[in-house]
VMD Tcl script that draws the C-alpha trace (Angstrom):
set ca {
  {136.01 167.90 99.87}
  {136.85 165.11 97.10}
  {134.62 162.48 95.04}
  {136.16 159.79 97.43}
  {135.07 162.05 100.82}
  {131.55 162.50 99.22}
  {131.10 158.60 98.50}
  {132.17 157.81 102.10}
  {129.84 160.35 104.10}
  {127.05 159.12 101.30}
  {128.31 155.51 102.59}
  {127.94 156.59 106.10}
  {124.71 158.17 106.11}
  {123.48 155.07 104.45}
  {124.55 153.03 107.42}
  {122.62 155.34 109.83}
  {119.74 155.39 108.05}
  {119.94 151.59 107.38}
  {120.63 151.37 111.54}
  {117.50 153.07 112.73}
  {114.80 150.56 114.14}
  {111.35 149.87 112.15}
  {109.73 152.61 114.89}
  {111.24 154.97 117.14}
  {109.32 156.83 119.59}
  {108.94 158.93 122.59}
  {105.87 160.83 124.52}
  {105.89 164.01 126.43}
  {103.03 164.09 129.12}
  {99.60 165.73 127.01}
  {99.29 168.24 129.20}
  {102.78 170.37 128.35}
  {103.18 173.37 125.98}
  {105.07 170.70 124.00}
  {102.11 168.75 123.01}
  {100.38 170.74 120.59}
  {98.00 173.72 120.40}
  {94.90 171.41 120.33}
  {94.10 167.85 121.44}
  {95.23 165.30 119.09}
  {97.25 167.62 117.10}
  {100.19 166.06 117.21}
  {98.65 162.41 116.85}
  {96.95 163.50 113.82}
  {99.86 165.02 111.81}
  {101.98 161.81 112.72}
  {99.02 159.65 111.15}
  {98.49 161.31 108.49}
  {102.20 160.96 107.53}
  {101.65 157.23 107.27}
  {104.60 157.13 109.99}
  {102.80 154.54 111.89}
  {101.43 151.47 110.02}
  {99.02 148.57 110.98}
  {99.02 145.40 109.50}
  {96.16 143.24 110.56}
  {95.02 140.25 109.15}
  {91.64 139.67 108.19}
  {90.59 136.31 110.13}
  {87.45 135.00 107.78}
  {89.13 137.01 104.35}
  {92.34 135.31 105.02}
  {94.00 138.45 104.06}
  {96.38 140.83 105.72}
  {95.00 144.45 105.27}
  {97.60 147.79 105.80}
  {96.32 151.19 107.48}
  {97.24 154.15 109.27}
  {97.17 153.57 113.08}
  {94.46 156.01 113.38}
  {92.21 154.61 110.73}
  {93.33 151.29 112.94}
  {91.74 153.03 115.91}
  {88.55 153.56 114.37}
  {87.84 150.40 113.11}
  {89.12 148.79 116.81}
  {86.85 151.45 118.73}
  {83.89 150.71 116.49}
  {84.15 147.16 117.06}
  {84.74 146.65 120.40}
  {82.26 149.04 121.65}
  {78.82 149.98 121.03}
  {79.13 153.17 119.03}
  {76.24 155.28 121.01}
  {78.43 155.01 124.28}
  {78.76 158.21 125.55}
  {81.48 160.15 123.82}
  {83.95 159.75 126.65}
  {83.86 156.46 126.93}
  {84.46 155.56 123.04}
  {87.36 158.59 123.84}
  {88.59 156.06 127.28}
  {88.34 152.62 124.37}
  {90.40 154.48 122.05}
  {93.42 155.18 124.10}
  {93.32 151.30 125.21}
  {93.52 149.74 122.16}
  {95.82 152.82 120.78}
  {98.47 151.80 123.55}
  {98.06 148.24 123.24}
  {98.51 148.20 119.81}
  {101.81 151.42 119.96}
  {103.38 148.02 122.43}
  {103.00 145.34 120.14}
  {104.54 147.96 117.43}
  {107.32 149.29 119.86}
  {108.30 145.34 120.13}
  {107.92 144.23 117.25}
  {105.80 141.51 117.58}
  {104.05 139.63 114.28}
  {101.82 137.29 114.52}
  {103.26 133.76 114.53}
  {102.59 131.63 111.38}
  {102.33 128.92 112.33}
  {99.81 129.87 114.94}
  {97.29 131.15 112.17}
  {99.23 130.25 108.68}
  {101.45 131.95 106.12}
  {98.68 133.71 105.12}
  {99.19 136.15 107.97}
  {102.72 136.68 107.85}
  {103.91 140.00 108.75}
  {100.86 141.20 109.71}
  {100.91 142.46 113.77}
  {97.41 141.88 114.65}
  {94.85 139.67 114.21}
  {90.75 141.65 113.82}
  {89.76 138.71 117.07}
  {89.54 138.87 120.31}
  {92.93 137.09 120.69}
  {94.52 140.75 120.03}
  {91.67 143.13 120.03}
  {88.64 143.22 117.49}
  {88.63 145.48 114.74}
  {85.97 145.75 111.47}
  {86.88 147.13 108.42}
  {84.28 150.11 106.84}
  {82.37 147.50 104.44}
  {82.50 145.41 107.62}
  {80.98 148.64 109.79}
  {78.72 149.52 106.68}
  {76.77 146.09 106.90}
  {76.48 146.31 110.85}
  {75.05 149.54 111.44}
  {72.59 150.14 108.57}
  {71.21 154.05 108.24}
  {72.78 154.45 111.30}
  {76.44 153.97 109.82}
  {77.06 158.32 109.39}
  {76.15 158.94 112.84}
  {77.84 155.70 114.68}
  {81.10 156.83 111.96}
  {81.21 160.35 112.90}
  {80.48 159.66 117.14}
  {83.68 157.18 117.03}
  {85.40 159.34 114.06}
  {85.56 162.13 116.99}
  {86.17 159.88 119.75}
  {89.45 158.81 117.52}
  {90.80 162.12 117.04}
  {90.23 163.36 120.33}
  {92.61 161.41 121.64}
  {94.87 161.06 118.72}
  {98.74 160.11 118.85}
  {97.84 159.71 122.53}
  {98.96 156.43 124.75}
  {98.11 154.90 128.42}
  {102.02 155.16 130.05}
  {103.45 153.74 133.78}
  {107.07 154.08 133.96}
  {107.27 155.65 131.11}
  {105.85 152.88 129.49}
  {103.27 152.03 127.53}
  {100.38 149.86 129.60}
  {99.00 146.57 129.49}
  {95.70 147.88 128.36}
  {93.25 145.24 129.07}
  {89.85 146.49 128.84}
  {86.44 143.89 129.14}
  {82.91 144.29 129.27}
  {80.95 144.76 132.46}
  {82.17 144.12 136.00}
  {80.49 142.39 138.82}
  {81.17 145.57 140.85}
  {84.61 145.23 141.30}
  {87.58 144.96 138.50}
  {90.38 142.44 139.19}
  {93.90 142.41 140.35}
  {95.73 140.80 136.99}
  {97.35 138.01 138.93}
  {93.85 137.14 140.21}
  {93.04 135.86 136.42}
  {96.32 136.39 134.48}
  {99.95 135.03 135.41}
  {101.11 138.61 135.63}
  {101.19 141.16 138.23}
  {100.56 144.50 137.12}
  {101.03 147.41 139.11}
  {98.25 149.44 137.58}
  {95.93 146.91 137.13}
  {94.49 146.73 140.25}
  {91.15 145.90 142.18}
  {88.97 148.71 142.72}
  {85.33 149.58 142.40}
  {82.98 149.47 139.86}
  {79.26 149.22 141.27}
  {77.83 151.13 139.12}
  {77.59 148.26 136.58}
  {74.67 146.70 138.28}
  {72.89 148.74 135.57}
  {74.23 146.86 132.85}
  {72.41 144.75 130.98}
  {75.16 141.93 131.02}
  {75.54 142.17 135.31}
  {73.51 139.19 135.71}
  {73.27 135.75 133.52}
  {71.85 132.46 133.39}
  {72.39 129.56 131.71}
  {71.09 126.13 132.89}
  {72.29 122.46 132.00}
  {71.93 118.79 132.62}
  {74.59 117.30 135.27}
  {75.70 114.74 132.63}
  {76.63 117.39 130.49}
  {77.90 120.03 133.27}
  {80.37 117.24 134.46}
  {81.46 116.59 131.28}
  {83.03 119.65 130.28}
  {84.62 119.73 133.23}
  {86.28 116.67 132.33}
  {87.07 117.32 129.02}
  {89.06 120.76 129.99}
  {90.77 120.04 132.88}
  {90.97 115.94 132.73}
  {89.96 115.83 136.19}
  {86.66 112.76 136.89}
  {83.52 113.71 138.10}
  {80.40 111.22 139.19}
  {77.30 112.36 138.40}
  {75.81 112.10 141.27}
  {78.68 114.89 142.60}
  {75.85 117.26 140.84}
  {72.92 115.68 142.24}
  {72.06 117.87 145.19}
  {73.23 121.83 145.93}
  {74.89 120.58 148.96}
  {78.01 121.25 150.79}
  {79.89 118.25 149.78}
  {78.49 118.96 146.21}
  {79.22 122.24 145.63}
  {81.64 124.55 148.44}
  {83.39 127.95 147.49}
  {87.07 127.93 149.15}
  {88.27 130.85 148.22}
  {87.09 134.31 146.72}
  {89.64 136.86 144.96}
  {89.93 140.45 145.99}
  {87.50 141.05 143.20}
  {84.85 138.95 144.95}
  {85.38 136.46 141.76}
  {85.56 132.66 142.55}
  {89.77 132.01 142.93}
  {89.05 128.44 144.33}
  {85.97 125.86 144.03}
  {85.11 122.37 145.32}
  {82.96 120.56 142.58}
  {82.45 116.89 143.30}
  {85.29 116.19 145.04}
  {87.54 118.05 142.89}
  {88.92 121.48 143.65}
  {89.23 123.61 140.28}
  {89.78 127.50 140.00}
  {87.53 130.27 139.26}
  {88.32 131.23 136.23}
  {88.93 127.30 134.55}
  {85.55 126.09 135.68}
  {84.54 129.61 133.24}
  {86.56 128.61 130.38}
  {85.16 125.41 130.79}
  {82.03 125.75 130.63}
  {81.75 129.01 128.53}
  {81.25 131.12 131.02}
  {80.62 135.21 131.06}
  {82.77 135.95 134.72}
  {84.30 133.59 136.84}
  {82.06 135.14 139.73}
  {79.10 132.09 139.55}
  {76.61 130.20 141.70}
  {75.77 127.08 141.59}
  {72.21 125.70 141.73}
  {70.52 122.15 141.28}
  {66.50 122.39 140.54}
  {64.42 120.49 138.87}
  {67.00 118.01 137.65}
  {69.41 120.84 135.34}
  {72.31 123.18 136.40}
  {71.12 126.32 136.75}
  {74.40 128.85 136.89}
  {74.13 132.30 137.66}
  {77.03 134.77 136.93}
  {77.84 138.40 137.65}
  {79.35 140.66 135.12}
  {80.86 139.96 131.65}
  {84.31 139.12 130.98}
  {87.50 138.55 132.77}
  {87.54 141.96 134.83}
  {90.87 142.99 134.65}
  {91.52 147.03 134.05}
  {88.74 149.29 132.31}
  {85.05 148.08 132.69}
  {83.04 148.97 128.87}
  {80.00 149.58 130.26}
  {81.45 151.37 133.48}
  {83.17 154.14 131.75}
  {79.67 154.32 129.73}
  {77.88 154.13 132.87}
  {80.89 157.54 134.68}
  {80.61 159.28 131.68}
  {76.95 159.51 132.04}
  {77.71 160.64 135.60}
  {79.71 163.44 134.21}
  {83.15 162.00 134.19}
  {85.56 162.82 131.67}
  {88.34 160.50 129.66}
  {90.83 161.23 131.97}
  {89.70 160.46 134.77}
  {87.89 157.24 133.79}
  {91.39 155.72 132.31}
  {93.10 157.00 135.84}
  {90.33 155.04 138.01}
  {90.36 152.02 136.14}
  {94.66 151.78 135.46}
  {96.39 152.68 138.38}
  {98.88 155.06 139.12}
  {98.87 156.11 134.88}
  {99.37 158.86 132.66}
  {98.38 159.82 129.09}
  {101.06 160.87 127.73}
  {101.67 161.85 123.28}
  {103.04 159.92 121.15}
  {105.73 161.39 118.80}
  {108.37 160.23 116.99}
  {112.31 160.07 117.01}
}
mol new
graphics top color blue
foreach p $ca { graphics top sphere $p radius 0.5 }
foreach p [lrange $ca 0 end-1] q [lrange $ca 1 end] { graphics top cylinder $p $q radius 0.2 }
display resetview
């Protein structure tokens, strides 16, 4: 080949390389022979080569860090779930966390500088629950103290055991929603969020009754209660509307399949359960109101939005002998666990 042909060949190769998207991934069934001889083998190699990097905006420090995918997942699991939870629950959390970030990477999603500021520019996620919580090693050392070595090992082992694996539905990463504790059932996604996902269906999670976060109570003066509702929703209510817990002042009009409040009437106005929960900063949208001794007493069941995997439910399922794949396929209906590969 002449020098002219060599130059043309090099130019063509450069064009091909430049045309490759930042992230090309595929997956094969985790149970197939091609998935590797040992659990997490391909994922560990993938992370070790630094092929997938995650840029995280540390909201308190106002700076962006970049780290390998699996290192990021360790920080998420440590921040989102107690390290003392059963190892199968920790694995389930790792799968959910990895699935979430891989979905963002595949879509090329980055932070909005208008919302998070110029210093967050180019980051894929924040370290907040608006995406998924993440803790640096320095934060974990301070948080865990003398328990750091053991907690770090438990989390690392769970992440390594699932390395490179994600949850898919119809060949695509799912929206792996999760929360702390259910009220006995999970929610259909459309009953809390706008979108309807076929894998985020209401399922039994009655074992959550053993969670320390299953029942919560808070009380406040009627005028504070009503002012918070008014401020959040723009609806006007009279203080006299909550002098008694009568059907006129408070009545549940409908419930979701997950037994949370869908619509409720308070003081003549109708609210969505989610509106009340967010206005009053309640743990759950499954709540009861009682007026007693000049106070509005609010009793809630569950902790979190209720969609997807219950973290305490996963832990209690694991304590009953359920493996990570059983936990995942219970809370996310009709899904598969597949191994992530670079094309």
